[in-house]
Backbone as a ProteinNet text record, in pm:
[ID]
protein_1_A
[PRIMARY]
XXXXXXXXXXXXXXXXXXXXXXXXXXXXXXXXXXXXXXXXXXXXXXXXXXXXXXXXXXXXXXXXXXXXXXXXXXXXXXXXXXXXXXXXXXXXXXXXXXXXXXXXXXXXXXXXXXXXXXXXXXXXXXXXXXXXXXXXXXXXXXXXXXXXXXXXXXXXXXXXXXXXXXXXXXXXXXXXXXXXXXXXXXXXXXXXXXXXXXXXXXXXXXXXXXXXXXXXXXXXXXXXXXXXXXXXXXXXXX
[TERTIARY]
738.1	815.4	938	1037.8	1185.6	1292.3	1316.1	1410.2	1565.5	1632.8	1767.2	1914.9	2000.4	2105.8	2141.2	2189	2237.7	2292.8	2224.6	2304.2	2373	2322.3	2352.2	2327.9	2450.2	2461.9	2497.1	2383.4	2422.6	2432.2	2430	2402	2266.6	2184.5	2060.1	1965	1980.9	1931.4	2015.2	1956.4	1968.2	1920.5	1932.8	1832.7	1881.9	1816.1	1757.8	1692.2	1793.3	1725.2	1640.4	1559.7	1445.2	1416.4	1366.5	1369.5	1272.3	1261.6	1201.9	1279.1	1379.8	1464.5	1445.2	1324.8	1272.3	1235.1	1213.5	1216.7	1334.7	1284.7	1433.2	1358.1	1406.8	1383	1448	1394.8	1449.1	1411.8	1542.2	1576	1624.4	1518.9	1545.7	1609.6	1720.8	1874.3	1827.5	1845.1	1802.8	1947.3	1955.7	2123.2	2018.5	2146.3	2087.9	2160.7	2233.6	2373.7	2296.3	2414.3	2417.4	2540.4	2501.8	2637.5	2758.5	2693.6	2773.5	2838.3	2716.4	2784.6	2922.5	2916.3	3040	2959.5	2888.7	2793.8	2687.5	2694	2649.8	2575.1	2511.6	2416.4	2321.7	2315.1	2240.5	2126.9	1970.8	1846.3	1757.3	1708.4	1583	1522.9	1440.6	1308.1	1328.5	1434.2	1372	1409	1419.6	1408	1257.5	1238.1	1061.8	966.5	1034.4	924.8	987.6	1054	1113.7	1030.1	1003.3	986.6	795.9	747.9	635.8	563	655.5	541.7	606	705.1	765.4	682.5	621	520.7	420.7	385.5	241.7	249.1	363.5	355.2	375.2	482.7	439.8	283.6	228.2	111.1	34.4	20.1	-48.8	-50.8	129.5	141.1	82.8	100.7	83.6	-83.7	-141.2	-319.7	-340.6	-246.9	-267.1	-180.9	-130.5	-74.5	72.9	118.4	278.7	354.1	421.2	510.9	632.5	652	771	809.7	906.7	993.1	883.5	797	758.3	624.8	616.5	520	393.4	495.3	399	520.7	463.4	535.9	468.1	602	560.2	612.4	728.4	697.4	739.6	783.7	781.9	924.5	993.4	1139.5	1137.1	1093.7	1113	992	974.7	960.4	970.7	903.6	925.3	894.1	1001.5	979.5	1061.4	1032	1045.1	1236.4	1269.7	1504.5	1496.1	1544.9	1595.9	1770	1747.8	1937.3	1937.3	1990.9	2020.3	2030.6	1982.6	1977.2	2041.9	2174.9	2270.2	2262.1	2146	2068.3	2015.1	2003.4	1876.4	1831.5	1680.3	1586.1	1596.8	1621.8	1578.4	1502.1	1372	1239.7	1234.4	1253.6	1229.4	1198	1066.3	941.6	1019.2	1121.8	1150.1	1306.6	1356.9	1523.3	1568.4	1629.3	1653.6	1779.9	1844.4	1959.5	2059.8	2145.4	2290	2240.1	2109.2	2084.6	2074.3	2050.6	2000.5	2179.4	2227.6	2371.5	2432.4	2410.5	2518.6	2531.8	2334.8	2303.2	2308.8	2339.4	2382.6	2241.6	2092.2	1981.5	1944.9	1843.3	1790.5	1742	1705.9	1669	1488	1479.9	1288.6	1266.4	1393.7	1297.9	1217.7	1115.2	1016.6	1093.4	1098.1	1098	948.4	962	869.6	797.2	866.2	852.1	909.4	899.9	948.1	1047.9	1189.3	1370.2	1359.6	1418.1	1444.4	1577.1	1657.8	1802.3	1890.9	1899.9	1989.1	2089.5	2132.5	2261.8	2351.3	2440.8	2552.5	2553.9	2422.9	2452.6	2611.9	2680.3	2853.4	2930.6	2931.1	2985.3	3061.3	3171.6	3414.1	3356.6	3252.1	3239.2	3163.4	3093.6	3055.8	2853.1	2846	2705.7	2691.7	2757.9	2770.4	2619	2606.1	2513.7	2542.6	2503.1	2470.2	2424	2428.5	2353.5	2260	2179.3	2097.3	2216.4	2281.2	2396.2	2461.9	2499.3	2643.7	2575.3	2431.9	2384.4	2370.7	2363.2	2346	2465.9	2630.8	2709.9	2833.1	2789.4	2796.7	2756.4	2638.7	2564.1	2490.3	2469.5	2383	2234.5	2210.6	2017.4	2049.9	1937.4	1873	1810	1821.6	1706.1	1576.4	1520.8	1388.9	1381.7	1466.8	1521.5	1418.7	1502.7	1570.2	1356.9	1320.5	1181.7	1110.2	1103.4	1019.3	1047.3	1210.7	1221.7	1136.1	1197.9	1112.1	1017.5	913.3	729.4	731.5	777.9	773.9	802	889	881.9	805.2	764.4	663.2	529	495.8	358.8	360.9	499.2	484.7	441.1	545.9	519.6	397.2	290.9	178.8	72.6	52.9	72.1	96.6	247.4	269.1	249.3	216.6	210.7	102.9	-37.9	-97.6	-147.7	-128.6	-98	-101.9	51.8	113.2	13.5	19.5	-103.6	-241.1	-263.8	-426.9	-402.9	-225.2	-178.9	-107.2	-170.9	-88.2	40.6	123.6	233.2	303.9	415.5	468.8	561.8	559.2	708.9	767.7	873.4	957.1	1038.9	1104.1	1155	1187.8	1225	1261.2	1332.9	1432.9	1467.2	1404.1	1424	1372.3	1476.2	1544.6	1577.2	1523.2	1590.6	1534.9	1585.7	1523	1589.6	1478.8	1561.2	1506.1	1417.6	1342.4	1258.7	1276.8	1298.8	1354.3	1352.8	1217	1173.8	1265.1	1288.6	1369	1250.5	1116.6	1086.9	1104.3	1152.1	1258	1105.2	1162.5	1048.9	1109.6	1027.6	1066.9	1169.5	1260.1	1343	1373.1	1464.2	1506.6	1387.6	1318.6	1232.6	1220.8	1083.4	1017.7	1010.7	1078.9	1030.3	1068.8	1127.5	1158.6	1300.6	1353.1	1532.8	1530.7	1401.3	1486.7	1365.8	1297.7	1193.7	1243.4	1203.9	1279.5	1060.1	1017.4	896.5	866.6	846.7	782.6	619.1	657.1	462.9	457.9	297.3	245.9	215.2	185.3	141.8	292.1	332.8	509.2	628	606	738.9	813.1	798.2	886.6	967.5	1048.4	1146.9	1092.4	1044	954.6	1103.9	1203.5	1240.6	1384.5	1452.4	1621.8	1732.2	1686.2	1741.8	1725.8	1627.5	1670	1758.2	1789.5	1949.2	2099.2	2084.5	2206.3	2233.1	2144	2125.1	2124.3	2134.9	2120.9	2009.2	1895.6	1769.4	1701.5	1738.2	1679.5	1524.5	1537.8	1370	1372.3	1453.1	1451	1315.9	1307.3	1208.1	1100.4	1053	926	911.3	982.9	921.5	863.2	966.4	898.9	740.2	731.9	584.7	481.4	530.5	385.4	371.1	488.3	465.2	371.7	369.4	344.7	215.1	174.2	22.8	-59.3	63.9	-38.6	-84	-29.1	-59.7	-205.3	-185.3	-267.4	-397.6	-419.4	-526.6	-590.3	-560.8	-649	-708	-640.5	-738.3	-793.7	-812.7	-913.8	-1080.3
-3689.5	-3697.8	-3713.5	-3751.4	-3800.9	-3665	-3668.2	-3552.1	-3576.2	-3554.1	-3658.5	-3561.4	-3572.4	-3488.3	-3370.4	-3293.1	-3133.2	-3122.7	-3000.2	-2955.9	-2832	-2776.7	-2615.9	-2555.9	-2528.6	-2480.6	-2327.7	-2223.1	-2084.7	-1983.9	-1909.1	-1772.9	-1776.7	-1779.7	-1746.1	-1903.5	-1938.8	-2094.7	-2217.7	-2388.1	-2476.7	-2563.7	-2605.1	-2637	-2808.1	-2937.9	-3048.4	-3103.2	-3169.4	-3306.7	-3352.9	-3425.9	-3520.1	-3603.2	-3750.5	-3825.7	-3790.3	-3693.6	-3659.1	-3545.2	-3582.7	-3554.8	-3329.4	-3353.1	-3222.4	-3139	-3195.6	-3135.3	-3094.1	-2999.9	-2991.2	-2895.3	-2950.3	-2881	-2741.3	-2645.1	-2523.7	-2531.9	-2492.2	-2469.8	-2339.1	-2250.5	-2141.8	-2099.8	-2060.2	-2050.8	-1969.9	-1968.1	-1850.2	-1778.5	-1723.6	-1615.9	-1521.6	-1358.7	-1243.3	-1237	-1181.4	-1124.2	-987.7	-873.6	-777	-777.5	-653.9	-641.7	-701.4	-817.6	-905.4	-1006.8	-1033.4	-1091.2	-1046.8	-920.8	-861.1	-859.8	-796.9	-827	-955.2	-1030.1	-1144.8	-1172.2	-1255.7	-1255.7	-1378.8	-1428.9	-1536.6	-1446.9	-1503.9	-1435.2	-1523.4	-1590.4	-1675.5	-1685.3	-1771.9	-1750.4	-1703.8	-1628.7	-1555.7	-1638	-1750.3	-1849.7	-1916.2	-1919.6	-1954	-1815.7	-1661	-1561.4	-1542.8	-1588.8	-1553.2	-1647.2	-1784.4	-1864.6	-1834.8	-1858.9	-1759.4	-1668.4	-1583.7	-1459.5	-1483.4	-1531.9	-1574.5	-1727.4	-1785.9	-1865.8	-1817	-1704.8	-1659.5	-1546.9	-1530.6	-1404.5	-1527.4	-1625.5	-1736.9	-1757.3	-1828.2	-1825.9	-1785.5	-1598.7	-1465.5	-1437.4	-1503.4	-1459.4	-1563.1	-1727.4	-1814.9	-1786.2	-1790	-1725.8	-1630	-1495.9	-1391.3	-1436	-1586.2	-1611.1	-1614.4	-1600.9	-1565.3	-1677.1	-1703.6	-1837.2	-1816.6	-1910.1	-1897.1	-2067.9	-2067.2	-2187.5	-2278.6	-2227.6	-2263.7	-2357.1	-2481.8	-2568.1	-2589.2	-2581.6	-2556.2	-2544.2	-2482.1	-2485.3	-2625.2	-2707.4	-2827	-2803	-2715.8	-2723.2	-2531.1	-2537.6	-2382.8	-2297.1	-2425.2	-2410.6	-2428.7	-2498.2	-2602.9	-2524	-2542.4	-2489.9	-2697.7	-2646.1	-2717.6	-2698.6	-2718.1	-2619.6	-2675.7	-2641.4	-2702.1	-2625.4	-2812	-2721.3	-2663.9	-2583.5	-2444.8	-2516.4	-2420.7	-2396.7	-2206.4	-2197.6	-2039.9	-1975.7	-1839.9	-1745.8	-1611.2	-1595.2	-1498.4	-1394	-1297.6	-1178.2	-1176.8	-1058.6	-1022.1	-830.9	-859.7	-740.3	-669.3	-565	-438.5	-361.8	-360.9	-277.2	-177.7	-85.2	67.4	191.8	147.9	248.2	372.4	398.2	497.2	482.5	550.6	580.7	545.7	425.9	391.4	351.9	342	227.9	267.7	168	220.2	292	289.6	369.8	480.7	509.4	677.3	747.8	640.5	736.9	697	593.4	576.9	715.8	785.7	890.5	1031.6	1027.9	1197.4	1254.9	1134	1215.9	1148.7	1228.2	1190.4	1091.2	1013.8	885.4	868	756.5	805.2	867.7	891.4	1032.4	932.1	942.7	892.7	952.4	858.5	911.8	910.8	958.8	983.4	878.3	759.9	636.8	501.1	382.1	280	274.1	249.8	265.1	48.5	-9.8	-108.5	-63.6	-192.3	-195.7	-374.1	-412.4	-582.2	-598.3	-639.9	-680.2	-795.5	-811.4	-932.4	-1026	-1176.8	-1229.7	-1257.5	-1220.2	-1262.9	-1231.5	-1285.9	-1240.3	-1204.5	-1280.3	-1292.8	-1093.2	-1059.1	-898.8	-814.7	-862	-785.8	-762.1	-832.8	-834.4	-695.1	-645.4	-520.3	-449.8	-354.7	-330.9	-316.8	-442.2	-461.4	-373.9	-341.7	-339.7	-423.6	-447	-520.9	-574.1	-527.3	-545.5	-612.3	-615.2	-658.5	-780.6	-817.2	-937.3	-1003.4	-977.2	-1076.5	-1057	-978.2	-1035.6	-1095.3	-1106.6	-1213.4	-1359.3	-1342.8	-1518.5	-1550	-1353	-1447.5	-1461.9	-1355.8	-1387.1	-1326.8	-1341.3	-1319.8	-1185.5	-1154.5	-1040.1	-1099.1	-1202.7	-1209.2	-1284.3	-1317.5	-1369.3	-1228.6	-1120	-988.3	-999.9	-959.1	-912.1	-968.5	-1129.5	-1183.7	-1147.2	-1108.2	-1055.2	-909.8	-860.8	-746.7	-721.1	-777.2	-788.6	-868.2	-955.7	-1045	-934.9	-814.2	-752.1	-650	-564.9	-468.1	-576	-655.2	-736	-754.1	-758.8	-869.9	-746.7	-589.2	-501.2	-407.7	-462.9	-410.2	-496.2	-629.8	-696.6	-708.5	-666.1	-644	-538.5	-437.9	-284.8	-290.9	-366.5	-325.3	-409.5	-550.4	-591.5	-579	-528.2	-435.3	-318.9	-229.2	-112.2	-125.3	-267.4	-319	-382.9	-362.2	-378.9	-266.9	-175	-41.4	-30.2	-135.3	-113.2	-29.8	-25.5	54.1	-46	-39.9	-183.7	-71.7	2.2	65	64.2	-92.5	-110.2	-322.3	-401.8	-517.4	-606.9	-688.4	-778.5	-897.4	-941.3	-1070.3	-1141.3	-1312.6	-1375.2	-1519.6	-1538	-1623.1	-1727.4	-1836.7	-1966.8	-2010.3	-2138.1	-2212.8	-2303.7	-2325.8	-2475	-2592	-2723.5	-2777.1	-2771.5	-2733.4	-2714.2	-2572.3	-2482.1	-2405.3	-2282.2	-2270.3	-2138.7	-2083	-1894.1	-1857.9	-1864.7	-1881.2	-1808	-1771.9	-1643.4	-1624.4	-1770.6	-1735.9	-1853.7	-1746.4	-1836.5	-1825.9	-1757.6	-1633.7	-1561.8	-1438.2	-1434.1	-1274.3	-1203.2	-1153.8	-1178.8	-968.2	-980.3	-869.4	-852.7	-984	-1053.2	-973.9	-927.4	-894.2	-781.6	-707.2	-662.8	-510.7	-335.2	-279.9	-227.1	-278.8	-255.3	-124.1	-7	104.4	81	107.5	100.2	294.9	248.6	366	457	456.9	598.1	624.4	504.7	640.8	587	484.7	503.8	388.1	312	276.9	133.2	138.1	38.6	-135	-258.5	-333.2	-425	-407.8	-534.9	-505.3	-593.4	-573.9	-481.7	-355.8	-241	-249.5	-315.9	-320.3	-347.4	-471.2	-551.2	-459.1	-404.4	-315.1	-211.7	-88.5	34.5	-46.7	-119.3	-156.4	-100.6	-131.1	-92.4	-166.8	-260.4	-400.6	-425.9	-538.1	-579.3	-671.4	-736.9	-785.1	-845.7	-975.8	-1071.4	-1073.3	-892.8	-910.8	-770.4	-713.5	-667.1	-718.3	-882.2	-949.7	-978.1	-1044.3	-1081.3	-1000.6	-851.4	-748.2	-752.9	-785.6	-742.4	-898.7	-1023.9	-1107.2	-1128.3	-1048.4	-1075.3	-940.6	-818.5	-748.2	-839.8	-886.5	-1000.2	-1086.4	-1137.2	-1232.2	-1162.7	-1039	-964.2	-939.2	-899.3	-906.9	-982.5	-1106.2	-1238.7	-1292.2	-1185.4	-1305.2	-1245.1
-72.9	-70.3	-11.8	-107.1	32.4	48.7	109.7	113.8	80.7	39.5	-6.2	36.2	-101.5	-51.5	-44.5	-1.3	16.8	-105.2	-230	-336.3	-283.1	-234.3	-250.9	-52.5	-19.1	96.5	109.8	86.9	131.9	178.2	186.5	346.6	427	308.7	432	403.2	318.1	232.4	207.9	213	157.4	67.8	-80.1	-92.5	-136.8	-136.3	-94.5	-253.2	-270.9	-367.9	-324.6	-422.5	-322.6	-501.7	-388.3	-541.5	-628	-654.8	-784.2	-886.1	-952.1	-1025.3	-1065.2	-1061.4	-1091.3	-1008.2	-847.9	-713.2	-654.3	-591.4	-461.7	-324.4	-233.5	-105	-59.4	-34.8	-2.6	137.4	218.7	395.1	431.5	470.3	530.2	681	642.9	784.1	885.3	966.7	1113.8	1034.9	960.8	960.8	870.1	885.5	792.7	725.8	623.8	584.3	531.1	520.8	395.8	347.4	290.9	189.4	140.1	106.6	28.1	109.4	228.9	334.7	438.3	393.6	497.8	615.3	600.9	764.3	781.2	889	901.1	1039.4	1048	1216	1213.8	1352.7	1339.3	1436.8	1391.8	1410.3	1421.1	1561.2	1643.2	1555.8	1466	1355.1	1250.9	1225.7	1117.3	939.9	968.9	852.5	865.8	1030.7	998.1	923.2	969.4	901.4	787.3	750.8	554.1	495.7	544.3	495	444	580.2	594.9	535.8	436.3	401.2	265.7	206.2	93.8	37.8	85.5	93.3	16	121.6	137.8	-29.6	-52.6	-144.6	-275.6	-287.3	-359.1	-448.9	-320.9	-355.1	-411.9	-351.2	-437.6	-594.7	-598.8	-719.3	-853	-745.8	-891.8	-891.2	-798.8	-817.4	-921.3	-937.7	-1017	-1170.6	-1166.3	-1299	-1343.8	-1261.7	-1201.1	-1236.7	-1334.9	-1336.5	-1224.3	-1121.8	-1018.4	-1023.9	-937.9	-882.1	-702.9	-709.7	-592.1	-623.5	-555.8	-561.7	-454.8	-306.5	-139.3	-33.8	48.3	165.9	261.1	273.3	343	484.4	540.8	719.2	752.5	816.2	855.4	839.2	775.8	723.1	568.4	505.9	413.3	286.7	219.4	56.3	-67	-145.5	-224.3	-302.4	-424.2	-517	-648.9	-814.6	-925.8	-917.1	-967.8	-969.9	-1125.5	-1108.7	-1205.6	-1268	-1351.2	-1394	-1310.4	-1271.5	-1215.8	-1370.7	-1394	-1499.2	-1416.6	-1396.4	-1286.9	-1303.1	-1265.7	-1297.6	-1212.5	-1104.7	-1070.4	-1122.9	-1129.5	-1144.4	-1023.4	-1039	-907.9	-983.4	-892.9	-922.1	-787.5	-878.3	-774.2	-766.5	-687.1	-692.1	-601.7	-543.3	-452.6	-469.6	-442.1	-465.6	-272.5	-295.8	-135.1	-60.6	34.2	110.4	-15.5	-48.2	-180.3	-329	-388.7	-457.3	-447.7	-327.9	-307.8	-317	-240	-172.5	-319.1	-464.9	-567.5	-652.9	-608.4	-746.6	-628.6	-537.6	-458.1	-401.3	-382.3	-374.4	-241.9	-229.9	-106.4	-17.9	-10.8	51.4	26.8	7	-12.1	-142.8	-257.4	-348.4	-442.6	-455.1	-579.3	-687.7	-792.7	-953.9	-1040.3	-1098.9	-1216.4	-1253.7	-1281	-1306.9	-1263	-1245.2	-1207.8	-1302.4	-1202.8	-1213.4	-1255.6	-1321.8	-1324.8	-1336.8	-1279.6	-1258.8	-1283.3	-1347.8	-1366.2	-1270.1	-1228.4	-1143.6	-1228.3	-1257	-1281.9	-1127.1	-1111.9	-1011.8	-982	-939.4	-918.3	-799.8	-692.5	-558.4	-579.4	-648.9	-657.2	-713.4	-789.5	-815.7	-764.4	-666.7	-588.2	-646.5	-761.2	-814	-889.2	-954.5	-1012.3	-1113.8	-1091.7	-1230.3	-1361	-1492.9	-1600.7	-1645.3	-1760.9	-1866.4	-1989.3	-2044.6	-2125.5	-2262.5	-2315.9	-2367.7	-2295	-2210.7	-2142.8	-2100.8	-2038.6	-2033.8	-2111.4	-2261.2	-2371.5	-2435.3	-2391.6	-2433.4	-2388.6	-2230.9	-2141.5	-2167.7	-2248	-2282.2	-2165.4	-2057.7	-1949.8	-1977.6	-2055.2	-2098.6	-2218.7	-2288.5	-2440.9	-2429.8	-2554.8	-2561.3	-2523.8	-2564.6	-2525.9	-2401.6	-2301.8	-2155.2	-2103.4	-2139.5	-2087.2	-2116.4	-2199.8	-2231.1	-2092.2	-2078	-1975.4	-1868.8	-1862.5	-1677.4	-1676.5	-1749.6	-1776.7	-1698	-1822.2	-1781.4	-1676.6	-1654.3	-1492.4	-1368.5	-1379.4	-1286.3	-1282	-1427.3	-1378.1	-1364.8	-1361.9	-1330.1	-1204.7	-1137.9	-976.6	-916.6	-952.8	-884.3	-870.5	-994.2	-1040.1	-879.6	-949.8	-784.5	-650.2	-617.3	-494.9	-468.7	-508.1	-471.5	-379.5	-465.6	-490.8	-332.1	-338.3	-206.9	-95.2	-80.6	35.2	65.7	-20.8	-22.6	95.2	91.1	99.5	279.7	268.6	443.2	529.7	436.7	475.7	450.7	372.2	390	210.8	205.6	81.5	-4.1	-78.4	-195.2	-237.8	-138.8	-135.5	-336	-280.2	-397.5	-413	-481.4	-424.2	-565.2	-501	-607.6	-615.1	-784.6	-829.8	-890.3	-879.4	-906.1	-1039.4	-1124.9	-1267.4	-1266.8	-1312.8	-1335.1	-1481.5	-1528.8	-1646.3	-1585.6	-1589.5	-1605.9	-1695.6	-1666.7	-1744.1	-1918.4	-1926.8	-2068.7	-2185.4	-2001.8	-2076.7	-2032.8	-2010.1	-1982.2	-1852.1	-1839.1	-1742.4	-1628.9	-1519.4	-1418.2	-1253.5	-1210.5	-1058.5	-982.9	-928	-862.4	-685.4	-639.2	-456.9	-404.9	-337	-251.6	-275	-245.3	-195	-72.8	3.9	138.3	200.8	313.8	375.6	343.7	330.5	273.3	165.5	9.6	-119.7	-117.4	-17	-39.3	32.4	-15.2	114.1	138.6	283.3	265.1	437.6	394.6	489.5	559.1	628.4	712	658	568.4	522.9	578.7	725.2	799.1	900	975.9	1011.2	921.2	780	765.3	818.6	918	958.4	865.7	913.6	817	869.6	820.7	781.3	760.2	705.2	599.6	668.3	630.9	589.5	656	610.3	634.1	854	886.9	1029.7	1077.5	1027.8	1016.4	957.7	860.6	774	865.4	886.7	1027.2	1183	1202.6	1331.3	1376.2	1374.1	1413.7	1490.1	1510.7	1584.9	1592.2	1631.4	1571.1	1464.9	1407	1290.2	1251	1349.5	1378.5	1407.6	1457.8	1523	1352.2	1315.6	1226.6	1083.7	1070	972.5	998.4	1149.3	1166.3	1170.6	1184.8	1133	981	888.9	767.5	711.9	826.8	765.3	833	942.1	996.6	935.8	894.1	769.8	690.3	615.4	509.4	535	637.1	653.6	726.8	760.5	767.7	688.9	583.1	476.8	378.8	443.5	407.8	423.2	585	647.6	573.1
[MASK]
++++++++++++++++++++++++++++++++++++++++++++++++++++++++++++++++++++++++++++++++++++++++++++++++++++++++++++++++++++++++++++++++++++++++++++++++++++++++++++++++++++++++++++++++++++++++++++++++++++++++++++++++++++++++++++++++++++++++++++++

């Protein structure tokens, strides 16, 4: 596989073309951002650990029949992925209310609702990635009714699979973000990454945060916490 020109240089990842027009290479940077890139820092080895966790989780989901853009892990910083057309939607799956959602609703951080809550965000940085509803997504031409059915069903399936996986590792999956895209044939698949950057993960015994909140709230030990997540996931597979 030949790595070619840079197609996209994002905050935390780069995307490169390859000699196959339907495949791209994702490269994870040692950069971490929060609050729509208002807070930003370089953190040594962060890209390596994020790539390791995301590759492991994508492989696990693939084995369970979930379709994603992921093909294989190429190196400590790079993944080979299917080229997609991005659907500008984020699906937020909430098993508990934490962070900005708890503040927005005026409830205690960590509150457990009677059922899982699903939020849609319009993935538009210039607008601050606002919350939208299904009707707005359809009206804007972002996603069809059928697309949304697939997106919600995929989110529920991933929530069930990952909640159980993390539970076995002694970690609670508080919430997580999914992004989506279309393959050349039009199929809707999960894209971007699934890692402590995109999930809230709390230690089941201590409640310690093992995710990007360590950066958001200046708790320190960001990479060490991400590494704990990876090590726990590897251990239950041994």
